[in-house]
Every structure is written in structure tokens, then in C-alpha cells.
C-alpha positions as CSV (number, residue, x, y, z in Angstrom):
1,X,-9.4,-8.1,16.6
2,X,-6.6,-5.5,16.1
3,X,-6.6,-3.4,13.0
4,X,-3.6,-3.6,10.7
5,X,-2.3,-2.4,7.3
6,X,-4.1,-4.0,4.4
7,X,-4.7,-3.7,0.7
8,X,-1.2,-3.5,-0.7
9,X,-1.1,-4.8,-4.3
10,X,2.2,-6.2,-5.4
11,X,3.6,-5.6,-9.0
12,X,0.8,-3.2,-9.9
13,X,0.9,-1.5,-13.3
14,X,-2.0,0.9,-12.8
15,X,-4.7,1.9,-10.2
16,X,-7.8,4.0,-10.6
17,X,-9.7,5.7,-7.7
18,X,-13.1,7.0,-8.6
19,X,-16.0,8.5,-6.7
20,X,-19.6,7.6,-7.3
21,X,-19.8,10.0,-10.3
22,X,-16.8,8.4,-12.0
23,X,-14.4,11.3,-11.2
24,X,-11.0,10.5,-9.8
25,X,-7.4,9.7,-10.5
26,X,-5.4,7.1,-12.4
27,X,-1.9,6.1,-11.2
28,X,0.3,4.5,-13.9
29,X,3.6,2.9,-13.2
30,X,6.5,3.1,-15.6
31,X,7.3,-0.5,-14.7
32,X,5.5,-2.1,-11.7
33,X,5.0,-0.8,-8.2
34,X,3.3,-1.7,-4.9
35,X,0.2,0.4,-4.5
36,X,-2.7,0.7,-2.0
37,X,-5.5,3.0,-1.2
38,X,-6.8,2.9,2.4
39,X,-8.9,5.0,4.8
40,X,-6.4,5.3,7.6
41,X,-2.8,6.3,8.2
42,X,-0.3,3.7,9.4
43,X,-0.2,5.6,12.8
44,X,-4.0,5.4,13.2
45,X,-3.9,1.7,12.5
46,X,-1.1,1.1,14.9
47,X,-2.6,3.1,17.7
48,X,-6.1,1.5,17.5
49,X,-6.6,-1.4,19.9
50,X,-9.8,-2.5,18.1
51,X,-11.6,-1.2,15.0
52,X,-13.9,0.9,17.3
53,X,-10.9,3.1,18.2
54,X,-10.3,4.1,14.5
55,X,-11.3,7.6,13.6
56,X,-14.2,8.5,11.3
57,X,-13.2,8.1,7.6
58,X,-13.0,11.4,5.8
59,X,-10.5,10.7,2.9
60,X,-8.6,8.0,1.1
61,X,-4.8,7.8,1.4
62,X,-2.8,6.5,-1.5
63,X,0.5,4.7,-1.0
64,X,2.8,4.1,-4.0
65,X,6.0,2.2,-3.2
66,X,8.9,1.0,-5.3
67,X,9.0,-2.2,-3.3
68,X,7.6,-3.5,0.0
69,X,9.3,-6.3,1.8
70,X,7.2,-8.8,3.7
71,X,7.5,-9.1,7.5
72,X,7.9,-12.8,7.5
73,X,8.2,-16.1,5.6
74,X,5.9,-19.1,5.7
75,X,4.9,-18.7,9.4
76,X,4.3,-16.0,11.9
77,X,7.0,-17.0,14.4
78,X,10.3,-16.1,12.9
79,X,10.8,-17.6,9.4
80,X,12.8,-15.4,7.1
81,X,11.3,-13.7,4.1
82,X,11.9,-15.7,0.9
83,X,14.9,-14.5,-1.1
84,X,12.8,-13.4,-4.1
85,X,10.9,-11.0,-1.9
86,X,13.9,-9.3,-0.3
87,X,16.0,-6.3,-1.4
88,X,19.5,-5.4,-0.3
89,X,19.1,-2.2,1.7
90,X,22.3,-0.8,0.1
91,X,20.8,-1.0,-3.4
92,X,19.0,2.2,-4.6
93,X,15.4,1.9,-5.5
94,X,14.2,4.1,-8.3
95,X,10.7,4.2,-9.7
96,X,8.4,6.5,-11.5
97,X,4.7,6.9,-12.2
98,X,2.2,9.3,-13.5
99,X,-1.1,10.6,-12.0
100,X,-3.8,11.5,-14.5
101,X,-7.2,13.0,-13.7
102,X,-10.3,11.1,-14.7
103,X,-13.4,13.3,-15.4
């Protein structure tokens, strides 16, 4: 099994990351965003042949994106992404969010 990116949440309004003591951060979108929190960088995931090649986990990486386009449509062998999930690359993407501490 080859590791790959995971955990993206589409049209997210907020996300909280807390440690075992309830201390952490809250991310709030002005509108909606795509957000994820994962243990590895995209490069670490791409370079690992199997999960045993992934490095030890030492932090959480947070990804906040204005929009993420899927890699395919209804199948894995070349179908186009559905129109409602695409963006014109010439259109600017603007987004804003706040990060608040949770103690």
C-alpha cells in the first residue's frame, strides 16, 4: 500500500486542533475553505514507498486552501473532473481566515 495525501475537508467553516489537555488552535474561515491537519508533508508522503518508509511523527501540519481541485472524475483512468469542482486558473482566488488560541 502506498501512502497518499488524506484528510482534506471541503467547504469547511472552522477547524479546532487540541492536545490532550484541551489546548490548541481554532481556524475560522470568513466564508468556507478546504482544510486538513496531517502528520506528514506532501513530499514525505510522495517519497514513501510504503507506510514503513514514513518518518516518525513529531508535529501536525495544517493546510488551509481557498480551493482544491480533484485529480479525476468518476473513475481513476482519465475521466475529467466535474464542472462544479473546477476553477479557471486565470480567476484569482481570495480567501481569509483567523487563527485563535484555545487555552
